[in-house]
N, C-alpha and C positions, 0 to 999 in steps of 0.2 A: 531546432529542437521542440517537443512540446511536452509541457507539464500538467498533470492532474494530480490534485490533493483530495484526500477523503479524509473521513474521520469515523471514530468510534469510540464509545463509552464501554466498559469490559466491566465485567460481574467481578465483585471484589475478591481477590482472592483467584482470579485466573489470569492475571497480567502476565505469568510465563507463559501460560498455555498459549494466551494468544500471539505473544511475540515469538514463539517459537513456530507456531502454525504461520504468523505473517512471514516471519524468513523462508519458510520451506514454501509458500506459496508465491511469494514474489519470485524465487528461483525458476517455481514452475512455468509463472507466466513468461519471464524472460524467454524461457527456452522455447515455450509453445507459441507466444506471441511477438516475440519480438522486442519488447520492450528493454529498454536500458538499463532497469533496475529502479529501486525506491531507497528512500529514507524513511524510518519512522521516529518521530518526536512526541514527546509527551506534553501536554499543555495543561498545566496546573491552574484550574478556575477557581481555586480558592474551596476552603471547609472541607477539604479531603476530595471535593468533585473535581474529575478531570476527564481528559480525553487523550487519545492516540492519535495524531495526525500523520497520515503516510504521504508522501510526496515522492509521487513516480515520474520518471524520466523515459520519453519516448522519441524516436528519431522525427516524428512527423505527426500530424493529427490524426490522417488517415490511418494510419497503424493503430495508434490509439482506438479510434472509432470502431475498426474491425474487433479489435480485444473487447471492446464494450460492447459492441453490440450481440456478440457471443457471450456475454455475462463472465468473461474470463475463465471459462471452465476449463479445468486440467485433469488430467487422470489420476488423482490421488483421493479419493473420497475421504480418507483418514485425515488429512490434513483439512479439507473443506470443513469438515464435521467439527474438528476440534477448534477451529477458527470461528464458526458460527455459534459453536456452544458457549464461548468466551464470551460473545459481545451482548451487551444489555441495551445498546441504541445505536443507531447510525443514519444516515441519510440514504435515501434512494439514487441521489443523484452525487456527482463530486461535488466538492465545497468549493474548487476553483478549477478552472481550465485555462492554461496559459501558456502563449508561445514566447519561447525565451529569445530576448532581443539582444544580449550582452552575457557574456559567463565569466565569470572571473574566480571561480570556485577552483580551489585547489583539489586535484583527484589525487587519491593515493594508489600507490601502485597494486595491483591485484585485486582480488575481491574482498571486500569486507565480511567481517564474521559479524 
């Protein structure tokens, strides 16, 4: 398994918009590119400043690389627009790219909402 982590700072007041678009976009990326899904976290950097961190799982690096090279474009321009409109800052490259060596994370049955 392969993991890619990304980060985004979101415009104040657009957190719900960002999270909804992230959920929809993640589902579309899973369907189109074969990701295993992702988790979204919030990192509080203090003084009301923070960022969202997404950690996406992929079956292997090659599957992720194909999606990354295609810029993970999916056929839902409204979702992409809502996602990018909410973002105040992000990096052009993933925060981390990692191979999973041991996985003891309990998995819930079914799809998380």
